[in-house]
C-alpha positions in Angstrom: 107.9 267.8 157.2 110.8 268.6 154.9 111.9 265.0 154.7 108.7 263.8 153.7 108.5 266.6 150.9 112.3 265.3 149.8 111.2 261.6 150.1 107.7 262.5 147.8 109.7 264.2 145.1 112.9 261.4 144.9 109.9 259.1 144.7 108.4 260.8 141.6 111.6 261.3 140.5 112.2 257.1 140.6 108.7 256.5 139.2 109.3 258.8 136.2 112.6 257.4 135.6 111.1 253.7 135.4 108.5 255.5 132.7 111.3 257.1 130.8 113.3 253.7 130.6 110.2 251.4 129.9 108.7 254.2 127.0 112.0 254.5 125.6 112.4 250.6 125.2 109.3 250.5 123.9 109.4 253.4 121.1 113.5 252.3 120.5 114.5 255.8 121.4 118.3 256.1 120.9 120.9 255.2 123.8 122.1 258.7 124.0 118.7 260.2 124.3 117.8 257.2 126.9 121.1 257.9 129.0 120.5 261.5 129.0 116.9 261.3 130.4 118.5 258.7 133.1 121.1 261.1 134.0 119.2 264.5 134.4 116.6 262.4 136.5 119.7 261.6 138.6 121.0 264.7 139.0 118.0 266.6 139.9 117.2 263.6 142.3 120.7 264.2 144.2 120.0 267.9 144.0 116.4 267.3 145.7 118.3 265.6 148.4 120.7 268.3 149.2 117.7 270.6 149.6 118.9 272.8 146.0 115.5 273.2 145.2 113.9 274.3 148.8 114.5 278.1 148.4 111.3 279.6 147.0 112.2 282.7 147.9 114.8 283.4 145.2 114.1 284.7 141.8 114.0 282.9 139.5 113.4 279.6 141.4 116.0 277.1 141.2 113.5 274.6 140.0 113.3 276.2 136.6 116.6 275.3 135.1 116.1 271.7 136.0 112.9 271.9 134.0 114.0 274.0 131.1 117.3 271.2 130.5 115.0 268.6 129.3 112.6 270.6 127.3 115.8 272.1 125.5 117.2 268.8 124.8 113.9 267.7 123.7 113.9 270.0 121.1 117.5 269.5 120.1 116.9 265.6 120.1 113.8 266.2 117.8 115.6 268.5 115.1 118.4 265.8 114.6 116.2 262.6 115.0 115.3 260.6 111.6 111.7 260.1 112.7 111.2 264.0 113.0 113.0 264.7 109.1 110.4 261.8 108.0 107.4 263.7 109.4 108.7 266.9 108.2 109.2 265.2 104.3 105.6 264.2 104.8 104.2 263.2 101.4 102.1 265.8 99.7 99.2 263.1 98.6 95.7 263.1 100.2 95.0 261.2 103.3 93.2 258.2 101.7 96.8 257.7 99.4 99.5 257.9 102.3 102.3 255.9 102.2 103.3 254.1 105.4 105.0 256.7 107.8 108.7 255.3 107.1 108.2 256.8 103.3 109.0 260.2 102.9 109.0 262.2 99.6 111.8 264.2 97.7 110.7 267.6 98.0 112.3 268.7 94.5 110.3 265.8 92.5 107.1 266.4 93.6 104.3 267.7 91.2 100.8 268.6 91.0 98.6 269.7 88.4 94.6 270.6 88.9 94.1 268.5 85.7 96.3 265.6 84.2 96.3 262.2 82.4 97.7 259.2 83.0 97.8 255.9 81.3 97.5 252.7 83.6 98.7 249.3 82.5 96.2 246.8 82.5 96.8 242.6 83.4 97.3 240.4 80.5 98.7 242.6 77.9 95.1 244.4 77.8 94.8 248.0 76.5 95.9 250.8 78.8 93.2 252.9 80.2 93.4 256.3 80.6 92.1 258.7 83.4 91.8 262.4 83.6 91.5 264.6 86.7 94.0 265.9 89.9 97.1 264.7 89.4 100.1 264.0 91.6 103.2 263.0 91.1 105.7 262.3 93.5 108.8 260.2 94.1 109.7 258.3 97.8 112.1 257.0 99.9 112.3 254.8 103.2 113.5 256.9 106.1 115.4 255.7 107.6 116.7 253.8 104.6 115.5 249.8 104.2 117.8 248.7 101.7 115.4 246.5 100.6 114.9 245.4 96.7 111.8 246.1 94.2 110.1 242.9 95.1 110.0 243.0 99.2 109.3 246.6 98.8 106.2 245.9 96.7 105.4 243.3 99.0 105.1 245.7 102.0 103.3 248.6 99.9 100.6 246.1 98.5 100.0 244.8 101.9 99.6 248.4 103.2 97.6 249.7 100.7 95.3 246.7 99.9 94.6 247.0 103.8 93.3 250.6 103.7 90.4 250.0 100.8 92.4 250.2 97.7 91.4 247.3 95.2 94.8 245.8 93.4 94.3 245.9 89.4 97.3 245.5 87.9 100.4 243.2 89.6 102.2 242.2 86.9 105.7 243.3 86.4 106.4 246.9 85.8 104.2 249.4 86.9 101.8 248.4 89.4 98.2 250.2 89.5 95.5 250.0 92.3 92.2 251.9 92.6 90.3 253.2 95.2 86.6 254.2 95.5 85.1 255.7 98.5 83.4 258.5 100.4 82.7 260.0 97.2 86.4 259.8 95.7 87.4 257.7 92.8 90.8 257.6 92.1 93.7 255.5 90.6 97.1 255.0 91.6 100.3 253.9 89.4 103.5 252.8 91.5 106.7 252.0 90.0 109.0 250.3 92.4 112.8 250.1 91.8 113.6 249.9 95.2 112.9 250.7 98.7 114.7 254.2 98.3 113.4 254.9 95.1 109.6 254.4 94.6 107.5 256.8 91.9 103.7 257.6 92.5 101.4 258.9 90.1 98.1 259.3 91.6 94.7 260.7 89.8 91.8 261.5 91.3 89.3 261.0 88.7 87.4 264.5 87.6 86.1 266.1 84.6 87.8 269.1 83.4 86.1 272.4 83.7 84.8 273.6 80.4 85.2 277.6 79.7 83.7 279.3 77.0 85.1 282.8 76.6 83.2 284.8 73.7 84.8 287.7 72.1 83.2 291.0 73.0 80.9 292.3 69.9 82.6 294.4 67.4 82.2 298.3 67.1 79.8 298.9 64.9 80.3 301.5 62.0 79.2 304.8 62.7 77.1 305.8 59.6 76.4 309.9 59.1 73.5 310.7 56.8 74.2 312.4 53.8 
């Protein structure tokens, strides 16, 4: 019975190893992480053959360290991976204006105004269009760096946004302008692309400024004494 249990455990380890190798190849997991996973599976498999995990009466169980090692290793990998840093540096823009996942925001260059104004250049040297509303201003960079010039960077962004419901308004040299109108949202975005590591965005979600009328308190009435 013990031999059967060992055989089943080793079979599970081998299947898990195959899944890990296939997953890491698709996800482009760094070689060090992939080798670490394979090494852990090899060590636990050899220990299982020798019956190291068979003593369930011990406290804590010997299986516990084997389970903790991949958890700790995974947390360390996530802490230092570029993908995690990019996720943590995700842009503060609303979901409908989200950039591709490989673009991250420069946290020290983020601005949000409850009400702001932006002038949007129009094609054919038309007069700029002024829009007002909730205003985001951010600067982004590719993470990891793509090292692309302005034109190929903009081509990628244009394809991405026009495929996500945005209408291209101005594609001429200089600032690019996109318009989004869906689900009750009317938004305009101006994008200045210098290269893949320097993309500057101004987004306005159109809204009217709330008017506040503050009346001064009534002046104190003079106290007339009858003579």
